[in-house]
C-alpha positions, -999 to +999 in steps of 0.1 A: -109-186-562-114-215-538-093-239-558-066-212-562-064-209-524-058-247-523-030-241-548-014-217-524-014-244-498-001-268-524+027-243-531+036-242-495+043-279-498+061-269-529+086-254-504+101-287-513+102-274-548+121-247-565+131-235-600+165-224-610+165-188-596+201-182-599+213-211-620+239-237-612+275-237-621+281-260-650+315-271-637+322-295-609+351-287-586+370-302-557+368-286-523+398-291-500+397-329-495+399-354-524+368-371-509+346-340-513+330-331-547+311-300-556+289-296-586+254-291-600+224-313-590+191-308-609+159-325-598+129-323-621+096-338-630+062-330-646+027-346-647-002-336-669-039-341-672-057-359-643-024-365-625-018-327-624-053-319-609-052-346-583-058-335-547-021-342-539-002-344-572+024-371-573+053-361-595+080-386-605+115-370-602+148-374-620+180-364-601+209-355-624+244-342-616+267-354-589+240-380-579+219-398-604+186-411-590+149-414-593+123-403-567+088-389-562+074-357-547+038-355-534+026-320-533+004-312-504-001-287-476+029-290-454+038-258-436+072-270-424+104-253-437+122-287-436+115-310-465+128-344-475+127-360-510+132-397-510+151-411-539+168-443-550+201-429-538+189-418-503+170-390-487+177-354-498+167-330-470+165-292-473+156-263-451+137-235-469+152-200-465+128-180-486+098-182-509+078-161-533+044-170-549+025-156-579-006-165-598-022-153-630-057-157-644-068-149-680-105-141-678-110-146-715-096-181-717-101-191-680-065-202-679-047-198-646-012-204-633+004-207-599+041-205-593+061-208-561+098-201-560+117-213-530+154-210-519+169-235-496+200-250-480+208-288-480+207-303-445+234-331-447+228-342-411+192-352-419+200-366-454+209-402-461+227-424-486+246-405-513+233-372-498+245-379-462+267-350-450+259-331-482+256-293-482+249-264-505+224-238-515+196-243-540+164-230-555+132-247-566+100-240-584+066-256-582+044-247-612+008-254-619-014-244-648-049-254-658-082-241-672-112-233-650-146-245-662-171-218-672-205-213-655-231-231-677-261-211-664-272-184-641-261-147-638-224-157-644-231-179-675-200-180-697-177-166-670-148-185-653-157-205-622-127-202-599-145-222-572-148-253-593-121-280-597-099-272-627-102-291-660-078-320-665-074-313-702-044-290-706-034-291-669+003-294-659+021-296-626+059-295-625+088-294-600+123-282-608+152-277-583+188-268-588+215-271-561+252-264-559+258-296-541+289-306-521+290-344-513+314-364-492 
């Protein structure tokens, strides 16, 4: 349980993260000016094993859509609603507008999952590079899954130990965000 509480804090940092809650239009379109473009932007990345169970998982990201870039997100315990992802194309800043978390535990296999879904709006005035002046709504998801170790002795022998660090074998941490992005 103790580790799962840490995951809840990790998920708050995942306010930077969000899975496709509503999907992104597959077609890009023009908005008013010839200088403005609107279309999908998907940001994704996954780590497994030891990298997934690190105290603050560092996930390499790929930006695809109107802007192609590479970046990294470090999941941690930020409580701010404003989050910035640094990328090779500039800083992508968003303001969280809602979040929902869930977790599951299978007592037979000791496998647990934590998911946090977040909705957000792009903050173009705080974004830089290719994202400067950008706008649009989006959604992201931070996902974590791993196995808990079992008690080796004592009255709980064989049961899942939710207070122990999760096992690296089979662990996964991922980030997926989808935005209907308008760039200038």
